[in-house]
C-alpha positions, 0 to 999 in steps of 0.5 A: 873473500878477504884473502883473495882481495889481498887481506885486510885493507891498507890502513886498517887499524885492526891487527889479526892474530892467527892462532893454532894450538895442538894439545897432543903433540909438537909437529916435526920441524918441516911441518911446523915451519910450513904451518908457521908460513901458512899462518903468517900469510893469513896474518899479514905483515902487521898481524901476529902468529900464535903457535902453541904445541905440546912437547914430549921432550925439552928438545921438542919444546925448544923447536918452538923457539926456532920460529922466533929467530930473525926479524919479521912480523909478531910471533908467539911460539911456545910449548905447553905443559911443564916441559915447555915452561922455559919457552914462555920465559925465553920468548921475550929475548927473541926479536919477533916476540911481541907478547907472551902469556901469563894468567891469574893465580888459579886461572891457567887456560893452558897446561904450563901457563905461569901466573903473571906474578911468577913471570914478572916478579920471580922470573924477571920478565919485566926486564926481558928484551931482545939481546938480554942475557938468559941463562939456562938451568938444566934440571931433571924433573919438575919445573924449578920456578923458585930456583930460577927466580932466585938466580934471576934475583941474584943476577939483578942484585949483582947488577948483571941483569938477565934472566934464568930459565929452567930447561928440563933434561 
């Protein structure tokens, strides 16, 4: 009934988060975009769309970041698991991103979720913003949070700013 009436009433202070998780796969690009558009229609212009999917490859994980390009309502789009960790680090560099997720140590609610400490102190999330330089570090195998953190710290020490995100190959 609320959707047929035009969604949440004008002036409503409540913002709606419309969330979808797929712990088994990442949708093909056309289906992912269609899901995003459907969710955006439900969330409305002031709401937030949160899409999380499980990639099998780094390319599938990167597909989630395409939803963050451009202007518009708030969006959280990330890939779960070890393969998708870089999407959690890169997301704040996109204009649509309003927030990302970190957990308390030992309290992850999804595969690949970083702790708040890893995100803020090690990977420099506190200085992340749209237009921030981000350097990808291609690497085989496991996520190298410590190495990426060292690169981010080196950039800060050199006065260059920016961040480093490990990208699996």
